[in-house]
C-alpha positions in Angstrom: 95.6 45.2 102.8 96.2 43.1 99.9 95.7 46.1 97.5 98.2 48.2 99.4 100.9 45.3 99.5 100.4 44.6 96.2 101.0 48.4 95.4 104.4 48.4 98.1 105.8 45.5 96.0 105.0 47.0 92.7 108.1 49.1 92.1 111.5 50.2 94.0 114.6 50.8 93.9 117.2 48.7 95.2 120.9 47.6 95.1 121.8 44.1 93.8 125.6 44.2 94.7 128.2 42.5 92.3 130.1 39.2 91.1 133.6 38.8 91.4 136.1 36.2 89.7 139.8 36.1 89.3 140.3 39.4 87.3 137.1 41.3 87.0 134.2 42.6 89.6 130.7 43.2 88.0 128.7 45.3 89.0 124.7 43.9 89.0 122.2 46.6 87.9 118.3 45.7 88.4 116.1 47.0 86.5 112.7 46.1 87.8 111.3 49.9 88.8 107.8 50.2 87.2 107.3 53.7 86.3 103.9 53.5 84.0 100.3 53.3 85.6 100.4 50.3 82.9 103.1 48.6 84.4 101.8 49.5 87.9 98.4 47.8 86.9 99.9 44.4 85.9 101.1 43.7 89.2 99.9 40.6 91.1 97.4 41.0 93.9 96.9 37.5 94.5 96.9 34.0 93.0 94.3 31.5 93.2 93.6 28.0 91.0 96.2 29.0 88.4 95.1 32.7 87.8 96.8 35.8 88.6 94.6 38.7 90.4 95.9 41.8 89.3 96.4 45.7 90.6 94.7 46.3 87.8 91.6 44.2 88.0 90.6 45.6 91.5 91.5 49.5 91.1 92.2 52.1 88.7 95.8 52.8 88.3 96.4 56.4 86.6 98.3 59.6 87.1 96.3 62.3 89.1 96.6 65.0 91.8 97.1 64.8 95.2 93.9 66.1 96.9 93.2 70.1 96.9 94.2 72.0 99.8 93.3 75.1 98.3 92.8 77.0 95.0 92.7 80.5 93.5 90.9 82.7 91.3 92.2 85.3 89.7 89.9 87.9 88.2 87.3 85.7 89.0 88.7 82.8 86.7 90.5 79.7 87.7 94.2 80.4 87.7 97.4 79.8 89.3 98.6 82.4 91.9 102.5 82.7 92.0 103.5 84.2 95.2 107.3 85.4 96.0 109.0 86.4 99.4 112.1 88.1 99.7 114.9 87.1 101.9 115.4 88.5 105.5 117.5 91.7 104.8 116.8 91.9 100.9 116.0 95.0 99.4 112.3 95.0 98.3 112.8 97.0 95.4 115.6 95.1 94.0 114.0 91.7 94.4 111.0 93.6 92.9 112.5 94.6 89.7 114.3 91.4 89.3 111.2 89.2 89.4 109.5 91.7 86.9 112.3 91.4 84.5 112.3 87.6 84.5 108.3 87.4 84.2 108.9 89.9 80.9 111.3 87.5 79.6 108.8 84.9 79.9 105.6 86.5 78.9 105.9 86.0 75.7 106.1 82.1 76.2 103.2 82.3 78.7 101.2 84.6 75.9 101.9 81.8 73.6 100.5 79.3 75.7 96.9 80.9 75.6 97.9 82.1 79.5 97.1 85.3 80.8 99.6 86.9 83.0 98.8 89.6 85.7 102.0 90.7 87.4 100.6 92.8 89.8 98.0 91.4 91.5 99.8 92.3 94.5 102.9 95.0 94.5 104.0 96.5 97.4 106.4 97.8 95.8 104.2 100.4 94.4 103.4 101.7 97.7 107.4 102.4 98.2 107.6 103.9 95.0 104.4 106.1 95.6 105.9 106.9 98.9 109.2 107.9 98.1 107.8 110.0 95.4 105.5 112.1 97.7 108.6 112.6 99.9 110.8 113.9 97.5 108.0 116.2 96.4 108.3 117.3 100.1 112.1 117.9 100.3 112.1 119.4 97.1 109.0 122.0 97.7 110.3 122.6 101.3 113.8 123.6 99.9 112.3 126.2 97.3 110.5 127.6 100.2 113.1 128.0 102.3 115.2 129.6 99.4 112.4 132.2 98.9 112.6 133.1 102.6 116.1 133.4 102.4 116.4 135.5 99.8 113.3 137.8 100.7 115.0 138.2 104.2 118.7 138.2 103.3 118.2 140.4 100.5 121.3 139.2 99.0 122.1 136.4 96.6 125.6 135.5 97.9 124.4 135.4 101.6 121.0 133.4 100.6 123.7 130.8 98.7 126.0 130.5 102.1 122.9 129.6 103.9 121.3 127.4 101.5 124.9 125.5 101.4 124.0 124.0 105.1 121.2 121.8 103.0 123.0 120.0 100.4 126.0 119.6 102.6 123.8 118.5 105.6 121.8 115.9 103.7 124.6 114.5 102.0 126.3 113.8 104.9 123.9 112.2 106.7 123.2 110.1 103.6 127.1 109.0 103.5 127.1 108.1 107.0 123.8 106.1 106.4 125.2 104.3 103.3 128.5 103.6 105.1 126.6 101.8 108.1 124.4 99.6 105.6 121.0 101.4 105.9 118.7 102.3 103.4 116.9 105.3 101.8 113.3 104.2 102.5 110.1 106.1 103.8 111.1 106.0 107.4 115.0 107.8 107.0 113.7 110.1 104.1 110.9 111.4 106.1 113.6 112.1 109.2 115.4 114.0 106.2 112.2 115.7 105.3 111.6 116.8 109.0 115.4 118.2 109.2 115.1 120.1 106.2 114.0 123.4 107.6 116.6 123.1 110.8 119.8 122.1 109.4 120.0 125.7 107.8 119.1 127.1 111.1 122.8 127.0 112.5 124.0 128.6 109.3 121.3 131.6 109.2 122.2 132.7 112.5 125.9 132.7 112.0 125.3 134.4 108.5 123.2 136.8 109.7 125.2 137.6 112.2 128.8 137.8 110.5 126.6 140.1 107.7 125.3 142.7 110.2 128.7 142.9 112.2 130.6 143.6 108.8 128.1 146.3 107.9 128.4 147.5 111.4 132.3 147.6 110.5 132.3 149.3 107.1 130.2 152.2 109.3 133.3 152.7 111.1 135.9 155.2 111.1 138.4 152.7 111.1 137.5 149.2 109.7 139.1 146.4 111.1 139.9 143.6 109.1 137.4 141.7 107.5 139.3 138.1 108.9 138.7 139.4 112.3 135.1 140.6 112.0 134.1 137.4 110.8 136.0 135.2 113.2 134.7 137.6 116.1 130.9 137.3 114.6 131.4 133.8 114.6 132.5 133.0 117.9 130.0 135.4 119.5 126.8 132.8 118.6 129.3 130.0 118.6 128.6 129.0 122.1 124.5 129.2 121.7 124.6 127.6 118.0 126.6 124.1 119.7 124.0 124.3 122.9 120.8 125.0 120.8 121.9 122.0 118.5 122.7 119.6 120.7 119.4 120.3 122.9 117.4 119.3 119.8 119.8 116.1 119.4 119.7 115.3 122.8 115.4 115.5 122.7 115.5 113.0 119.8 117.4 110.4 122.1 114.1 109.1 123.7 113.0 108.1 120.2 116.3 106.2 119.7 115.7 104.0 122.8 112.2 102.9 121.7 111.6 99.0 122.2 109.6 96.8 120.0 107.6 97.5 116.8 107.6 101.5 117.8 111.4 101.5 117.4 112.0 99.5 114.7 109.4 102.2 113.0 110.9 105.2 114.7 114.7 104.6 115.4 115.7 105.1 111.5 113.9 108.2 111.4 115.6 109.6 114.5 118.9 108.4 113.1 118.2 110.0 109.6 117.2 113.3 111.8 120.1 113.4 114.0 123.4 112.8 111.7 121.6 116.0 109.4 121.3 117.8 112.5 124.6 117.2 113.9 126.4 117.6 110.1 124.3 121.0 109.9 126.4 122.1 113.4 129.7 120.8 111.9 128.9 123.1 108.3 127.9 126.1 110.6 131.1 125.8 112.9 133.6 125.5 109.6 131.9 125.8 106.2 129.9 128.6 106.9 132.2 131.3 108.1 134.6 130.4 105.4 132.4 131.1 102.7 131.1 134.7 104.4 134.5 135.8 104.7 134.9 134.9 101.0 131.8 135.9 99.9 129.9 138.6 102.1 132.3 141.3 102.3 131.4 142.9 99.3 127.9 142.0 100.0 128.5 143.9 103.3 129.9 146.8 101.6 127.7 147.7 98.9 124.3 145.9 100.2 121.9 147.4 102.6 119.1 145.4 104.4 115.3 144.8 103.0 113.5 147.7 103.6 110.4 146.1 104.7 112.5 144.0 107.1 114.0 147.5 108.5 110.4 148.3 109.2 109.1 145.5 110.6 112.0 145.5 113.0 111.1 149.0 114.2 107.5 148.3 114.5 108.6 145.3 116.3 110.6 147.5 118.9 107.9 149.9 119.6 105.6 147.0 120.2 108.1 145.5 122.3 108.7 148.6 124.4 104.8 149.0 125.3 104.7 145.2 126.0 107.6 145.9 128.2 105.8 148.8 130.5 102.5 146.5 130.6 104.0 143.1 131.5 100.1 142.0 132.0 99.5 142.5 128.2 102.3 140.1 127.4 101.1 137.6 129.9 97.3 137.8 128.2 98.4 136.1 124.6 99.9 133.3 126.1 97.4 132.6 128.7 94.5 132.8 126.3 96.5 130.3 124.2 97.0 128.2 126.9 93.0 128.1 128.1 92.4 127.5 124.7 94.9 124.2 124.6 93.6 123.2 128.1 89.9 123.0 126.0 91.4 121.2 123.5 93.1 118.7 125.1 90.5 116.2 126.8 88.8 116.2 123.2 91.8 114.9 121.8 92.0 111.0 121.1 94.6 108.4 120.5 95.9 106.1 118.1 99.4 104.0 118.0 99.6 104.3 114.0 97.7 106.1 111.2 95.8 104.3 108.2 98.5 103.6 105.3 97.2 104.6 102.1 98.4 101.5 100.3 96.1 101.8 97.0 95.6 97.9 97.9 93.4 96.2 100.2 93.6 92.4 102.3 89.7 90.9 102.7 89.7 88.0 105.0 86.9 85.9 104.4 85.7 83.2 106.1 82.4 80.5 105.6 81.3 78.0 108.1 83.9 75.5 108.6 83.3 72.3 106.1 82.5 74.4 103.1 83.6 72.7 100.4 86.4 74.0 97.8 83.9 74.2 95.1 81.4 76.3 97.3 84.1 78.9 97.9 85.2 79.0 94.4 81.3 80.2 93.5 81.3 82.6 96.4 84.6 83.9 95.4 83.6 84.4 91.6 80.3 86.5 92.9 82.1 88.5 95.0 85.4 89.1 92.4 82.6 89.8 89.9 80.9 92.4 91.9 84.3 93.9 93.0 85.4 94.2 89.2 82.1 96.5 88.6 83.6 98.9 90.9 85.7 101.2 88.3 88.1 102.1 91.1 89.7 98.4 91.6 92.1 97.4 89.1 92.6 93.4 89.9 91.1 90.8 92.4 92.8 87.7 93.4 91.2 85.0 95.7 93.8 82.4 97.7 91.3 79.8 99.4 93.2 77.4 102.2 96.6 77.3 103.1 98.7 74.3 103.1 99.9 72.7 106.2 103.6 74.0 105.6 102.5 77.4 104.5 102.8 80.5 106.7 99.4 80.5 107.7 97.6 77.0 107.4 93.5 77.5 106.7 90.9 75.1 105.9 89.3 75.5 102.5 86.5 77.1 104.5 88.7 80.3 104.6 90.1 82.5 101.8 92.3 85.9 101.3 91.3 88.4 98.3 93.8 90.8 97.4 92.4 94.3 95.6 94.6 96.5 94.2 93.4 99.8 93.5 93.5 102.5 90.6 95.7 105.8 91.5 93.2 107.4 93.5 93.3 110.2 96.1 93.1 109.5 99.8 89.5 110.7 100.2 88.4 108.1 97.5 90.4 105.2 98.5 88.2 105.4 102.0 85.0 105.6 100.0 85.9 102.2 98.1 86.8 100.6 101.4 83.5 101.3 102.7 82.2 100.0 99.0 84.4 96.5 99.4 82.3 96.1 102.7 79.2 96.8 101.5 79.4 94.2 99.0 80.5 91.7 101.8 77.8 92.8 104.0 75.5 91.6 101.2 76.9 87.9 100.9 74.8 85.7 103.7 76.8 83.2 105.8 80.2 85.0 105.5 82.3 86.6 108.0 85.1 89.4 106.6 87.5 91.9 107.9 88.9 94.5 105.4 92.4 95.5 105.9 95.3 97.4 104.4 98.7 95.0 103.9 100.8 96.9 106.3 97.9 97.2 108.5 97.6 93.2 108.7 100.8 93.0 109.1 101.6 95.5 111.7 98.3 93.8 113.5 100.0 90.4 113.3 103.1 91.7 115.0 101.7 93.2 117.8 99.0 90.5 118.5 99.0 87.4 116.6 95.9 88.8 115.0 95.0 90.6 111.9 92.3 93.1 113.7 92.9 96.3 115.4 91.5 95.7 118.3 91.6 92.1 119.7 89.9 90.7 123.4 91.4 87.6 124.7 89.2 85.1 126.8 91.3 82.6 128.8 89.8 79.7 130.7 89.2 76.3 130.6 85.8 75.1 129.5 85.6 75.7 125.2 81.8 76.0 125.2 81.8 78.5 128.0 84.4 80.5 126.3 82.1 80.3 123.1 79.5 81.6 124.9 81.1 84.4 126.3 82.5 85.7 123.0 79.4 85.7 121.4 78.2 88.3 124.2 81.1 90.3 123.9 81.2 90.6 120.2 77.0 91.6 120.5 78.5 94.3 123.0 81.3 95.4 120.5 79.0 95.7 117.5 76.5 98.4 119.5 80.0 100.6 120.2 79.9 103.3 117.6 82.8 102.7 115.1 83.1 99.1 115.5 83.1 96.8 112.2 84.3 93.7 111.2 83.7 91.8 114.4 84.5 88.3 114.4 84.0 86.6 117.1 86.8 83.3 117.5 83.5 80.7 118.4 82.6 80.1 115.0 80.4 77.0 113.8 81.9 73.8 114.5 82.8 71.8 111.2 80.6 68.6 110.2 82.6 65.2 111.1 81.8 61.8 110.5 82.5 59.7 114.2 83.9 56.6 113.8 83.8 54.5 117.4 85.2 51.4 117.4 83.2 49.1 120.0 85.6 46.5 121.8 83.3 43.6 121.9 82.6 43.2 118.4 86.2 43.6 117.5 87.0 40.5 119.5 83.6 38.5 118.1 85.3 39.0 114.5 89.0 38.5 115.5 89.9 41.9 114.6 92.9 44.2 116.1 92.0 48.1 116.8 95.1 49.5 114.7 94.5 47.5 111.5 90.8 48.9 111.0 92.2 52.4 111.7 94.8 51.7 109.1 92.0 50.6 106.8 89.8 53.6 107.0 93.1 56.0 106.5 93.8 54.4 103.3 90.6 54.2 101.9 89.8 57.6 102.8 93.1 59.8 103.7 95.4 57.9 101.2 98.6 55.8 102.3 101.7 56.3 100.7 103.0 52.7 98.9 105.9 53.7 97.0 108.1 55.6 94.9 108.5 55.9 91.1 111.7 57.6 89.7 112.0 59.2 86.3 115.2 61.3 86.0 114.9 64.1 88.9 111.2 63.1 88.8 109.6 61.7 91.7 106.0 60.4 92.3 104.2 58.9 95.2 102.3 55.5 94.8 99.3 56.0 96.8 96.7 53.7 97.5 93.1 55.3 98.5 89.5 54.6 97.3 88.1 55.8 94.1 87.1 59.7 94.5 83.7 58.9 93.5 82.9 56.6 96.4 84.5 59.2 98.9 81.5 61.6 98.1 79.1 59.6 100.2 79.3 59.7 104.0 76.9 57.1 104.3 78.8 54.3 102.6 81.7 54.6 105.0 80.2 51.9 107.2 80.0 49.5 104.2 84.0 49.8 104.0 85.3 46.0 104.1 87.9 45.1 106.9 89.5 41.7 107.0 90.9 39.8 110.3 94.1 37.2 110.3 92.1 34.3 109.3 90.9 36.3 106.0 87.3 36.8 106.9 85.9 40.6 105.6 83.2 42.1 107.6 81.9 45.6 107.2 83.1 48.5 109.2 79.3 49.1 110.8 79.4 45.6 112.1 82.9 46.4 114.6 81.9 50.6 115.2 79.3 52.9 115.3 79.6 55.4 112.4 77.2 58.8 113.3 77.3 62.3 112.1 78.7 64.8 114.5 80.5 68.0 114.8 84.0 69.0 115.9 85.9 72.0 116.5 87.4 73.8 113.8 90.4 75.1 115.9 91.3 75.3 119.6 93.4 78.3 120.1 96.4 78.2 122.9 98.7 81.0 124.5 101.1 80.4 127.0 99.6 76.9 127.7 96.4 78.2 128.0 93.2 77.5 126.2 92.4 81.3 124.3 89.1 82.2 122.5 89.4 85.9 120.9 87.0 88.7 119.5 88.3 90.8 117.3 87.4 94.2 115.1 88.4 97.3 113.0 87.5 100.9 113.9 86.2 103.0 111.2 85.0 106.8 111.7 87.0 107.0 115.1 90.4 106.6 117.0 91.3 103.2 118.3 92.0 104.5 121.4 88.8 106.0 123.0 86.9 103.1 121.1 88.7 100.8 123.4 87.9 102.9 126.5 84.1 102.8 125.3 84.5 99.0 124.9 86.0 98.2 127.7 83.5 100.1 129.8 80.6 98.2 127.9 81.9 94.9 128.0 83.0 95.1 131.6 79.4 96.1 132.6 77.6 93.8 130.4 79.6 90.9 130.3 80.7 88.3 133.2 83.7 86.1 132.4 82.9 82.3 133.2 84.3 80.9 136.6 88.1 80.4 136.1 88.2 82.8 133.1 89.6 86.4 132.5 89.8 89.1 129.8 93.1 90.6 128.2 92.5 93.3 125.7 95.5 94.0 122.8 96.0 95.3 119.7 97.0 99.0 117.9 95.5 100.4 121.4 97.4 98.6 123.6 100.3 98.8 121.9 99.7 103.0 121.4 99.6 102.9 125.6 102.8 100.6 126.0 104.5 103.0 123.4 103.0 106.3 124.7 104.3 105.4 128.8 107.6 104.4 127.2 108.0 107.3 125.4 107.2 109.6 128.1 109.3 108.0 130.5 112.4 108.1 128.3 111.0 111.9 127.7 111.4 112.5 131.3 115.0 111.0 131.7 115.9 113.2 128.3 114.5 116.5 130.1 117.2 116.0 133.1 120.1 115.8 130.5 118.8 118.7 128.5 118.5 120.9 131.8 121.7 119.6 132.8 123.3 121.3 129.4 121.5 124.4 129.7 122.7 125.2 133.1 126.2 124.5 131.6 125.0 127.1 128.9 123.8 129.9 131.4 125.0 128.6 134.9 121.9 130.7 136.2 118.7 129.1 137.6 116.6 132.2 136.2 117.6 132.2 132.8 117.3 128.4 132.9 113.6 129.0 134.1 113.2 131.6 131.1 114.3 129.1 128.4 112.1 125.7 129.6 109.4 128.3 129.4 109.4 127.0 126.3 108.2 123.6 126.8 104.6 124.7 128.1 103.9 127.1 125.5 105.3 124.9 122.6 103.2 122.0 123.2 100.0 124.7 123.4 100.8 125.4 119.6 101.1 121.4 119.7 98.0 120.7 121.1 95.8 123.1 119.1 97.7 121.4 115.6 96.8 118.6 116.6 93.0 119.7 117.1 92.4 121.7 114.2 94.1 118.7 111.9 91.9 116.0 113.1 91.8 115.9 116.7 93.6 112.5 116.8 97.3 111.5 118.3 99.2 109.2 116.6 102.5 107.4 117.7 104.1 110.1 115.3 102.1 113.3 116.9 103.3 111.9 120.2 107.2 112.4 118.8 106.4 115.6 117.4 105.5 116.9 121.0 108.8 115.6 121.7 110.6 116.9 119.6 109.2 120.4 119.8 111.2 120.7 123.0 114.5 121.0 121.3 113.6 123.0 118.1 111.7 125.7 120.0 114.6 125.9 122.8 116.9 127.1 119.8 115.5 130.8 119.7 115.4 131.5 123.2 119.1 130.5 123.9 120.0 132.6 120.9 117.8 135.6 122.5 119.4 135.2 126.1 122.6 134.2 124.8 122.6 137.7 122.7 121.6 139.6 126.0 124.5 138.0 127.9 126.9 139.4 125.1 125.2 142.7 125.1 125.7 143.1 129.0 129.1 141.6 129.2 130.9 141.6 126.0 129.7 145.2 124.6 129.1 146.8 128.0 125.5 147.7 127.8 123.3 148.4 130.9 120.7 145.5 131.4 117.9 148.3 131.3 114.7 148.5 128.7 116.3 149.9 126.1 119.3 147.2 125.7 116.1 144.4 126.3 114.7 146.3 123.1 117.6 146.6 121.2 118.9 143.1 121.7 115.4 141.4 120.8 115.2 143.6 117.8 118.7 142.5 116.7 117.7 138.7 117.1 114.2 139.7 115.1 115.3 138.4 111.8 117.3 135.3 112.7 114.6 134.5 115.0 112.0 134.7 112.4 114.0 133.5 109.7 114.6 130.1 111.7 111.6 129.8 112.4 110.1 130.1 109.0 112.6 127.9 107.0 111.7 125.3 109.7 107.9 125.1 109.3 107.8 126.3 105.9 110.4 123.0 105.6 107.7 120.9 107.2 105.1 122.4 105.5 104.5 120.3 102.6 104.5 117.6 104.7 101.5 118.8 107.5 99.4 119.7 104.3 99.8 116.5 102.6 99.6 114.2 105.7 97.2 111.7 104.1 99.0 110.9 101.1 101.1 107.6 100.5 104.6 108.0 102.4 103.1 110.7 105.1 101.1 109.1 107.0 103.5 108.9 109.9 105.1 112.3 109.4 102.6 114.5 108.6 100.6 114.9 111.8 104.5 114.9 113.4 105.1 117.8 111.2 102.0 119.3 111.9 102.3 119.6 115.7 106.1 120.7 115.1 104.4 123.4 113.0 101.7 124.2 115.8 104.1 124.3 118.5 106.7 126.5 116.9 104.4 129.2 116.1 103.1 129.6 119.6 107.1 129.4 120.7 108.2 131.8 118.1 105.2 134.4 119.2 106.8 133.5 123.0 110.3 134.5 122.2 109.6 137.6 120.2 106.6 139.0 122.1 106.7 138.0 125.9 110.5 136.4 126.4 112.1 139.4 126.5 109.6 141.3 128.9 110.4 138.3 131.0 113.7 138.7 130.8 113.9 142.4 131.7 112.1 141.3 135.2 113.7 138.3 136.1 116.7 137.6 133.5 120.5 138.0 135.5 123.2 138.9 132.9 126.4 139.0 135.0 129.8 137.7 134.7 130.5 134.2 136.2 132.9 133.7 139.0 135.2 131.8 136.1 135.4 134.7 133.7 135.5 137.5 136.6 138.5 135.5 138.1 139.9 134.9 134.7 
């Protein structure tokens, strides 16, 4: 207490007032602040018998650091970790480039001082750059494939050019609207544009193909009509079908826009980009495409002819279709066979919330026994870093030990986080490196660990507050019983195939030294509890006594026991405490000092005590893992009285998102049916169009099964998207039948059905091919950075588009011949 009071009196800054006479006021400025340790050491603690006892006589007064709460190893060596965060709403790429430019300016100064700089220990912008590059590659490759299909089918450069103009105009319009709305071009929005790539040209293809066909028919007439009239009538002929088909496609994405939570944040921007591109393509097809056709296609119709192979394909298709129409059972054989195969595959599909992201970076959460010192964690970290760096696929390693109390996540020194940056690798090799990292961690005794990706870490924390993909929470009051139960749950989870990184929150207790004051002895020695507690706090934690100021720098003056004294737990009882009479006694005389244990952490949620078991899943999907784990835990573990279990994490989030998406899709389906009713005003024709839904889903199921058998949230959105995309061709075919019967006066019979299908063969096949080939680069490279979400979605759409196109070309004409109804509407007849 004497030392603490002397330190408080050693330095300070105080106002001194002023003196004033008749004509002047003089301000008093005191300069009694001691700034150096030597000055503070000359402060008097006590004076007896004419002698002064100074602080320097009883204490070491020196500049020193505050006690370390954590530390860092960079590439296995002592270092300083500089972490930078971008402000909310800031552009990550711009912030990254600015930081790197500043570091480059500082590099000569840093290197001149012998400091080695590692600027890319963890750089999320690298994943963004790789993702954007991969998506741009998919867009470019898809556009080239679309252009080739148009050139082959249309067999004319000008005609292909008119159709292709829809791509830059539609995507450009979408980008302009997004920019004006403040949206950024990121992996999600760019993925939406990539998915829309093949579809934005569909409306233009339908319009151009019909215009070109009508122009050719017009040239064959004895008295041709004016080109303007032919183009106008040909555009109006397909306008209604084009508008209704595009609106159906747009309405299908409404459920995606209405998703809430994390899934909404991820997929709503994709849906917005997709919808803007699709609606822009409709506007282009209704305005720009007819105008360009009038300017460019008149000569093409006069001098060009249909591609010979396409004519041969149409004739062959007409013969096959006539045969199928005479044998309806043959027409049904193919779709029912596919449906049976899909029903066999469906129970074998598994589910997950989001696929694993290929970031080229791993985050390792490594914990030792609570109470482990900083030096021991540094020793463990140096060992791990050396073994990691021996792997040629690993570029850099850094370890952050502990986190301060005001940090984003406060940790004790027993816990550390490693960031491992990989060399550029293929997805398969990256997965192998993850296994090699786990093998190294498993060889270190006495540690617990999780191996995560940075995005996986952030997404899991957002979903459940934990870093793992599967979280089992146990709520109750008895902490010891909760700990015992979590250990049982952890043992059960470890027996489930696919479980990795199983970590119960019931960690070993941290060592502690319990100091229990004895009231009787306190009274006998004339001591009060609070001064004794403050003396212990001052000795072992330190008490702030004063501040020194030098320019804009402020230093704390802290009183604490010397470091060498605080290293021995046995010396705590020897600490001297003094009563009001000036008599000092040892702490052990008034308190019981004994070794004990204490809990390193107590979790709460909603005011309830909570224990957790977390784990990740490898080699199988999270959904099936959780189903099996639930069954095993419920059969093997009995929660203590008054306690109950709750499952969370990615699997639970996937279930909730699936339920929400299905509910919203059901509501959207009602709107789509109303729109189709407006288009056809006929229940039979409406039923024929809706046949697309089950047969498109059949193809999507088969594609999902063949591409790995796992459905993510992106795959589910692909199923939702399917109905809108595949409905387009059914609408176009039935609308053309309606035109032949009502406008051209054809009788509805087999010949008309075959003619209408033959005339729609090219646009149906073209639109299916350009949509499919536009998605093909995404589907084939689903495991690469940036395509993890859109790749499975593209695969499902491709599969559904394939079966739906076969249905439209081979089955729908026969069904329309039998069940279709094409007669004038009442309002048309009255008109």
